[in-house]
N, C-alpha and C positions, 0 to 999 in steps of 0.2 A: 591733335588729330589722330584718329585712330592710324596705325601704319599696317597697310595691308601689303602682301605679296604682290610684286607686278603683275603676275597672271591672274590673280584674283581680282585685283583693281580692273584690268581691262574686262574681266568677265562681268564685274556688278556694272561697270558703265555701260557695256555692250547691251546689257539686259535693260537697263533705264532706257537707253538710247532705241529701244525698239519701241517706243511711245512715239518716237519722233519718225519711224518707219510707217507706222500706221495712220500717224498724223498726215504724212506726206501722199499715202495712198489713197484715204478716205476723203482728202480735200480736192484731190484732181480727179478721182475715177468718174464723178458726175459728169464731166466734161465729155469724155467719150460714150457715157450712156445716154445723155441729154436727148440728141435726135429721136432715140428709140423709145425710152419711157413716156417721152411726151406724146407720141403716137399711141402707144399702148393705154394710156390714161385719158387720152381725148384732149390735150391742152395745147396742142399743137399751133392752134389759133387764139390762144389766150395768153397773151404777154404777163398780166397779172399771175396765173397760176403757175407760169413758167419761173417768174420772178421767186413766187412762194417756194418751189422746190429747188432752186437753186440756193436760197439764202435761210431755210430753216436748219441747216447743219450751223450755219454761222450764228444764228441765234443761240443755240446749243454751246458754240464755242464760249458766248459772253457769259452765259450762266455757269458754265464748267471753270471756266478762269476764275469767275467771281467768288465761288464758294471754295475754290481749291486751298487759297492762301491760309484763312483762318482753320480749315480744317486740317491742314498740313502742320500748322504750329500747335494745334490742339493734339491730334492723333498720332501723327508723324508722317513722314515723307513715303515711306514704304506701302502702309496700306493703301495711301491714294494712288500709288503706280498701280496696285493691284485693282482697285475700282475702276481706274481707267480701262485696263484692260477688259474687265468684264463688259464695262459700255462698249469696247469697240467690237466684242465678239457678239454680244446681242445685237448691235447695229447691222453687222455684215450680214446675220442671218436673216434679221426682220426684214430690210431694205429690200432684197431680192425676192423674199417669200410673199410679202402682201400683195393683194391685188386690189386694195383699196386705197386711194391717193390718199386720204386722211392718216391711214396706218404706214403708209411710206413715208411721209412727212415727219410721223413720230419716230419711226426707226431712223431716219436722218437727224431728228434734233439729238437723240441720245448717242450717236456717233459724234455729234458737233461737240456735247458734253465730254465725252472722253478726248478728243483733241484739246479742248480748254484744259482740262486737268493736266494731260500729259503734257502740254506747251509750256504750263506753268512749272510743273512739278520736276520733269526730268532733268533740264539744265541746272536747275538749283541743287537737284540731288547730286547729280555729277560734280559739280564745284565744290561740294561740300565733303566729298571723300576723297579728291584728288590733291596732291601735293601741288604748291604754287608754280613749280618749275614746269609743269607738264599741264596744268589746269587748263588753259586755254585751248592746246589740243584735244583734251579729254572732251569738254564742253562741246568743241567742234564737231565731235562723232556725232552728237545728237542732230546737227544739221546736216551731216552726212547721210545719217539715215533718213532724214526727211527727204532729200533729194532722191535718194535710190527708192522710197516709197513712191515717189513722184515719177521717177523712170518706170518702175514696175507696173504702176497704174497705167501709163501710156502704153507700154508693150503690151498688156493684157487688153487693153481696149483695141489697139490695132490687131491682135491676134484674133479677137472674138468678134470684131465687127467685120461681118461679110459684105461681099461686093452689092453695094446698094442698087446697082442697075440690073440685077436678077431678082425677079419676083420671090422666088423661094430663099434667098439669102435675106433678101429684106425681111419676110416673113419671120425667119429665124431670129434676126437682130429684134424684132418688135415683140416676140412671144417670148424668147429667152436669154437673147446676146446681153442685153442690158443686166439680167437678173445675176448671170454669171460673172459679170464684172465687179460686182459688189459682193457675191458669194465667194470670190478668189481671196477676200480678206480674212475670211475665217480662219484658215490654217495660221498665217503669222499672229494673228490675236489670240487665239488660243494657246500659241506656244510663248506668245508673252504673258499670259494669264499664268501658266504653269512655272516659267523662269521666275516670275516676281516672287513668288513665294518662298525663292532660296537667296534672296539677296538680304544683306544686314539692312538696320536702320542706319540712316546718316549719324554719324559721330556728332556733329554740331546740334541736331534735334536732342540728341541723348544728353549732352553736356547742358543744353538750355532746362532740360527735363529735371535735371537732377539740382539745378539752380532753383527751380521752382518750390523746392521743399522749403526753402525760408521764405517767411511771409514777403519781406521787401522786394526780392526777387520777383516772386511770384505776382505780386500785384504790378510790377513793371510790367512782366511779360504780357499777363493778361490784359493789359490796357494797350497792347501794341496797336490795335485796330485805332483807339483812341488817339494814340500819338502819332499815327499816320495821318489821320485826318486833320490833326492840329497842324501837321507841317503844311498844310494848303492855306490855312486861313491865320496863321501867324507868322509873320514876315520874318522873325529871326528863329524860328524852329531849327532845330540842329539838323533835322532830316530834309528842310524843304528844298535846298540846292541839289541833293543828290536825287531826290524824288523827281523832281521836275527836268533833270536831266534824264534819267529813265523813261520818264513818260514821253519825252521828247525822240529820244532813240527809237522807242517801240513804235510809235506812231509814224515816224519818218521810215522806217523799213517797209511799211506797207504803202506810203504815200510818195515813196521814191518811182512807183510806177510800175516796177518789173512785173507785180504779180497779175497785171491785168493782161500780159502775155500769155500766163497758163489758164485764167480764168475765160478770157475771150479770143482764144487761138484762133478758133474758127473765123471770126470776124477780121482778125488782123492779118491772116494769111491769104483769106480770101479776097480781102482788100489790096493784098499785094500781088494779086493776080494768079493766085494758085486753084485748083480743082480740089475736090473732098480728098481724093487719094493723095496728092501732093500735100494736103494740110495735114493728114496723119502723120505722114514721114517727116513731115518738117518739126511737127510735135515731138516726134520721138527723138530728132536731133538735137533739139533745144534741151532736151532731158538728158541726153548724154552729155552734151557740154556743162550742163548743172552739175552732174557728177563728177567730170573730171576735174573741173576748177574748184570744186568743193574739198577734192583731195588736195590740190594747190595749197588752200587755205590751212589744211591740217600742219603743212610745213611753214606756212610765212607766218601764223600769227603767233608764235612763239619768238620767230626773229625780227619781224618786221614791227610787230606791235600793234595792239587794238586800235590806238588813235591812228596811226599811218593807214591802216587799211580803211578805217571809216572815211577817212580823208579822201583816199583813191576812189572808193567807191561812190561818194557824193560828186566828186568833180569828173570822174569818168562817166557815169550815167548821165549827167547834166549836159557832157559834149555829145554823147551818143544819141540821146534824146532830141538834141538839136539837129543832128544830121538825119536822125531817121524822120522827124517832122517835116524837115525839108525835101526829102525824098517824096514822102507821102504828097507834100503839096505841089511837086512837079511832077506827079504820078509815074516815078520810077517805079518799076517792077521786076520780079524774079529774083535772080541770085543775089543782088546786091541788097535787098531788103533782108534776106534769110542771113547774110553775113552781119548785119548790123544788129538783128534782134539776137544772133547766137552771142555776138559781143556783149550786148546788155546783158543777157544772162549770165554769162562768165564773169564780168566783171562784179556782177550781184552776187555770185555763187562763191567768190573768194573774198568777198568782203562784207557788204552789209547783212548777207544772209546768216554767216554762221558767228560773226563776230557780235552782232547785235544781243543774240542771247548768251554769248560767253560775258558781256558787260553786263548785262542785266543780271547774271547770277554772281556777280564779284561785287559790284557797287553799292549794295544795300548791307548796313549792319545786320549781325545775326538776329540781333532782337525782335526786328521788323522784317527780316527776310522773305518771309513765307506772305505775309500780307502785302509786302512792298511788290514782290514778284507777281504775285496774283493781279494786283492793281496794274501793274505795268503791261500785263499778258491781257489783262481786259480791254486796257485803252488799245493794243496792237489790234487786236480782234474788233475793236469799235472803228478804228482805221481801215481794217480788210472790209468790213462791212459798207462803210461810207464809200471806199473805192469803188467796190463792186456794183454799189448802187449807182454812183455817180457816172462811171465811164459810158454806159449806153447812152446817157442823155447827152452828157459833154461830146461824145463822137459824132452825136448827130447834130449838134448845134455847131460845132467847132470843126469837125471833121476830123480824122486820124492826125492830121499835121497840127492842127490847134491842140489835140490832146497832149501830143507828145512834147510842144512845146511847153504846156504848162507843167508838165512833169520835169521838164529841163530847168525851168525856173525854180521849183521847188527844190530839186536838188542843189542848185547854185547857192540859193538862200541856206540849205541843211550845213552846205560846206563851210559858210562864214561862222554859223553858230558852232559846229563842232569844232572849229578853228581855235575858237575862244575859250568854248566850255569842256571840251572832251579830254578826259585825263588819260594818262597812259598807267595802264594795271599790270603789264605782263612782270612775271618774276616776283610779284609781292604777295604775301601772304593774305587771306582775309582780315585778318586781324590788323595788319599794316594798312589796308586799304581803308578799313573802318576809321581809324586815327587820321589819316590823310584826309578823308572826303567827307567825314562828318563832324563839321566845326562845333565846338562848344557853344552853349547857348551863354550870350555876353550876360556878365554882371551887371544888376540894377544897380 
């Protein structure tokens, strides 16, 4: 692996992690804009169209993640990071600019593609340029920028949303406020685009590119997608165990349930007895907790290890959701509910949030890392889509208490799986992990 100076290493990791900043902002900003663009486009009474607006970007995430892996293995990590920056910039301008609902959704789809590409490429790139002893901390920078992006979106939404009880303020919200919520992303997106031109290519990609100069290695690398597919259909494939582990970790990060607090904050806090102003304030409080405890993760991930943090996350969330569901069942209101929600966000922020991306960036062998990372990122976004779609129906059928009890059961089941299958990867080089985690194919 190429040896970079410490300062330059932090620079290129920070630039790559800007994709995470835009990922977090683009993903959450729509929640604050939602009440206003729905009125502007006349879909406030159309649940179907509301669902389309909320999920268009998620579909873009799936497409972006799906194409990112093969493209990164063929063209390199750096060009794909630049492409994601272009997609973010175009989306930020277009989403606020268009007056047509169809064009609005096309712009959201483009932004979703940027999220899909960045979420697959940024942690992988950081893992490949970082030395083993600080790799976890460096990859966690990506999660740190994600939560900073989330907090930035929450603060921007709070500042731009005027008092909804005043007619003139409401007119501003519907005509311009929601547009500026999206336009505010343009500056960091353009900065990411410019800075991405100054980072080097991943040394792991360059090494594999040199290997492609020989026929045997070239055929092996060019068939990485085929090898990946065979891992799912051939019982004794050398990649099957690690791929299934990666898919489980990716989907569980979403189905642990924490992200419904961000996507459906309005329903959760109003159900806990808060008015609209209290809702926005509490959303910012959860965003601050998200940032603070992601900072904690930067220092614990190399000391406590990935496996320990994943177990703390699964077990801790299982207990918190059990308590949260019970409070909803007995109609507990106010401060106690905020404390439980903040506790859930805090546990997630220092465990499953950053550690998932670190593990996914570490556990795959270099030969299939791009395709495997993209496959797991695709699965993660499928998990996000199904979580987003299912929560309203589940909440209507089971109530908030039943919904959080379901998430508690999922977390407890995941705890058992992770206890049995999750390896410890801290302090090991990517080459060491490949030898340990990818079992050789048994001889016939």
